[in-house]
MARSESE-15620 format. One record per residue (C-alpha): residue number from 1; residue in one letter; x, y, z. Coordinates in steps of 0.001 Angstrom, whole numbers. Example, Ala and Ser with C-alpha at 12.3 -4.5 7.8 and 13.67 -1.06 7.14 Angstrom:
! residues 2
+------+------+---------+---------+---------+
! resi ! resn !      px !      py !      pz !
+------+------+---------+---------+---------+
!    1 !    A !   12300 !   -4500 !    7800 !
!    2 !    S !   13670 !   -1060 !    7140 !
+------+------+---------+---------+---------+
! end
This chain:
! residues 145
+------+------+---------+---------+---------+
! resi ! resn !      px !      py !      pz !
+------+------+---------+---------+---------+
!    1 !    M !    3980 !    3225 !  -13488 !
!    2 !    K !    7213 !    1240 !  -12948 !
!    3 !    E !    9271 !    4315 !  -13670 !
!    4 !    K !    7463 !    6130 !  -10814 !
!    5 !    L !    8245 !    3207 !   -8516 !
!    6 !    E !   11915 !    3580 !   -9598 !
!    7 !    E !   11861 !    7237 !   -8600 !
!    8 !    I !   10525 !    6266 !   -5197 !
!    9 !    T !   13090 !    3516 !   -4699 !
!   10 !    G !   15768 !    6086 !   -5598 !
!   11 !    V !   15087 !    7897 !   -2294 !
!   12 !    S !   17843 !    7088 !     186 !
!   13 !    G !   16607 !    4500 !    2710 !
!   14 !    V !   13891 !    3025 !     520 !
!   15 !    R !   14217 !    -723 !       7 !
!   16 !    T !   11386 !   -1150 !   -2438 !
!   17 !    A !    8051 !     223 !   -3466 !
!   18 !    F !    5053 !   -1502 !   -5015 !
!   19 !    I !    1442 !    -906 !   -5903 !
!   20 !    Y !   -1351 !   -3146 !   -4749 !
!   21 !    F !   -4550 !   -2804 !   -6708 !
!   22 !    N !   -7791 !   -3661 !   -4843 !
!   23 !    D !   -8394 !   -6512 !   -7297 !
!   24 !    G !   -5244 !   -8295 !   -6072 !
!   25 !    E !   -2636 !   -7358 !   -8721 !
!   26 !    V !     792 !   -6435 !   -7404 !
!   27 !    V !    3068 !   -4216 !   -9497 !
!   28 !    F !    6650 !   -3689 !   -8282 !
!   29 !    N !    9872 !   -2504 !   -9754 !
!   30 !    S !   12324 !   -4806 !   -7975 !
!   31 !    A !   12055 !   -7072 !   -4977 !
!   32 !    P !   14630 !   -6796 !   -2197 !
!   33 !    Q !   16533 !   -9946 !   -1343 !
!   34 !    G !   14425 !  -12371 !     721 !
!   35 !    F !   11079 !  -11129 !    -616 !
!   36 !    D !    8860 !  -12807 !   -3159 !
!   37 !    K !    5474 !  -11968 !   -4648 !
!   38 !    E !    3602 !  -13813 !   -1872 !
!   39 !    T !    5374 !  -11694 !     770 !
!   40 !    F !    4363 !   -8498 !    -996 !
!   41 !    E !     760 !   -9729 !   -1272 !
!   42 !    E !     689 !  -10571 !    2443 !
!   43 !    I !    1984 !   -7155 !    3443 !
!   44 !    A !    -459 !   -5477 !    1055 !
!   45 !    K !   -3489 !   -7384 !    2279 !
!   46 !    D !   -2675 !   -6532 !    5879 !
!   47 !    V !   -2354 !   -2857 !    5015 !
!   48 !    V !   -5572 !   -2855 !    2937 !
!   49 !    Q !   -7489 !   -4625 !    5764 !
!   50 !    M !   -6184 !   -2025 !    8241 !
!   51 !    T !   -7276 !     760 !    5878 !
!   52 !    A !  -10705 !    -799 !    5505 !
!   53 !    I !  -11155 !    -896 !    9256 !
!   54 !    F !  -10368 !    2830 !    9479 !
!   55 !    D !  -12788 !    3407 !    6566 !
!   56 !    R !  -15458 !    1524 !    8480 !
!   57 !    L !  -14802 !    3725 !   11512 !
!   58 !    A !  -15492 !    6755 !    9280 !
!   59 !    T !  -11940 !    8023 !    9942 !
!   60 !    P !  -10255 !    7438 !    6587 !
!   61 !    I !   -6483 !    7886 !    6642 !
!   62 !    T !   -4410 !    8198 !    3471 !
!   63 !    E !    -900 !    7724 !    4901 !
!   64 !    Y !     238 !    4959 !    7199 !
!   65 !    D !    3664 !    4652 !    8843 !
!   66 !    L !    4202 !    1350 !   10509 !
!   67 !    K !    7521 !    1214 !   12394 !
!   68 !    F !    9381 !   -1975 !   13178 !
!   69 !    D !   12830 !   -2748 !   14665 !
!   70 !    N !   14410 !   -3358 !   11297 !
!   71 !    G !   12407 !    -990 !    9082 !
!   72 !    R !    9187 !     752 !    8194 !
!   73 !    V !    6194 !      40 !    6019 !
!   74 !    I !    4790 !    3307 !    4697 !
!   75 !    A !    1536 !    3135 !    2733 !
!   76 !    Y !    -394 !    5730 !     776 !
!   77 !    T !   -3999 !    4667 !     124 !
!   78 !    Q !   -5946 !    5821 !   -2897 !
!   79 !    H !   -9489 !    4869 !   -3973 !
!   80 !    N !   -8644 !    1621 !   -5839 !
!   81 !    Y !   -5023 !     983 !   -5023 !
!   82 !    T !   -2368 !    1338 !   -2304 !
!   83 !    L !    1237 !    2429 !   -2765 !
!   84 !    I !    3358 !     517 !    -286 !
!   85 !    I !    6953 !    1382 !     502 !
!   86 !    L !    9423 !    -696 !    2567 !
!   87 !    C !   12083 !    1531 !    4128 !
!   88 !    E !   15001 !    1616 !    6484 !
!   89 !    P !   14144 !    3049 !    9941 !
!   90 !    G !   15893 !    6391 !    9251 !
!   91 !    V !   14432 !    7202 !    5825 !
!   92 !    S !   13947 !   10896 !    5145 !
!   93 !    L !   10205 !   11308 !    5351 !
!   94 !    A !   10293 !   14810 !    3849 !
!   95 !    M !   12116 !   13603 !     707 !
!   96 !    L !    9962 !   10441 !     518 !
!   97 !    R !    6680 !   12422 !     764 !
!   98 !    L !    7808 !   14897 !   -1838 !
!   99 !    T !    8753 !   12107 !   -4250 !
!  100 !    V !    5558 !   10115 !   -3564 !
!  101 !    N !    3311 !   13167 !   -3989 !
!  102 !    V !    4834 !   13867 !   -7426 !
!  103 !    A !    4662 !   10147 !   -8424 !
!  104 !    I !    1022 !    9821 !   -7379 !
!  105 !    A !      37 !   12990 !   -9207 !
!  106 !    D !    1814 !   11813 !  -12361 !
!  107 !    M !     179 !    8348 !  -12147 !
!  108 !    E !   -3251 !    9880 !  -11585 !
!  109 !    A !   -2738 !   12012 !  -14689 !
!  110 !    D !   -1679 !    9041 !  -16815 !
!  111 !    K !   -4531 !    7801 !  -18995 !
!  112 !    K !   -3212 !    4277 !  -19157 !
!  113 !    F !   -2983 !    4100 !  -15369 !
!  114 !    Q !   -6472 !    5569 !  -15018 !
!  115 !    K !   -7862 !    3011 !  -17414 !
!  116 !    R !   -6281 !     236 !  -15255 !
!  117 !    V !   -7624 !    1760 !  -12049 !
!  118 !    G !  -11048 !    2305 !  -13589 !
!  119 !    K !  -11475 !   -1398 !  -14171 !
!  120 !    I !  -11343 !   -2171 !  -10438 !
!  121 !    E !  -14708 !   -2774 !   -8827 !
!  122 !    T !  -13408 !   -4319 !   -5634 !
!  123 !    T !  -13447 !   -2015 !   -2594 !
!  124 !    R !  -11187 !   -2170 !     453 !
!  125 !    R !  -14141 !   -3237 !    2589 !
!  126 !    S !  -14377 !   -6492 !     617 !
!  127 !    F !  -11108 !   -7480 !    2335 !
!  128 !    L !  -12994 !   -7545 !    5691 !
!  129 !    V !  -14464 !  -10959 !    5087 !
!  130 !    R !  -14025 !  -13605 !    7792 !
!  131 !    S !  -12687 !  -16202 !    5287 !
!  132 !    N !   -9849 !  -13794 !    4316 !
!  133 !    M !   -8735 !  -13032 !    7877 !
!  134 !    D !   -7019 !  -14728 !   10769 !
!  135 !    P !   -9114 !  -15103 !   13970 !
!  136 !    E !   -7369 !  -12266 !   15804 !
!  137 !    S !   -7920 !   -9806 !   12924 !
!  138 !    W !  -11554 !  -10878 !   12571 !
!  139 !    S !  -12095 !  -10317 !   16267 !
!  140 !    L !  -10816 !   -6766 !   15858 !
!  141 !    V !  -13238 !   -6192 !   12961 !
!  142 !    E !  -16167 !   -7407 !   15086 !
!  143 !    T !  -15070 !   -5113 !   17898 !
!  144 !    V !  -15110 !   -1980 !   15689 !
!  145 !    S !  -18319 !   -2886 !   13843 !
+------+------+---------+---------+---------+
! end
């Protein structure tokens, strides 16, 4: 799994990549300067909550590209986990998608990875709980419900 994250971080313009399992475990290869595990968890929870909202709207999306002034957060959602990539603004999306598609296919074929993913019973919708959200996010959930 970590070797697949290394392949992704080898793409020019990628700062780091990590996997967030729906049960809360974060797996990453290397953290960029200024980031710690709590920062990764915060980013991941926000992405998973956003994904759960789209799931609730019956419009599931598997790729998210969030653009900011100083970079991008690109996320690929799977059933029990999310692959999250922090990138420079000008990252080559074609090269990144190619690398990610191969990495996900390889991970999905890995029996050890499948065993880990198979243990997860938590769904993305469980992240849409009022106690886990700030008031503004909860208001959005109520609006789309």
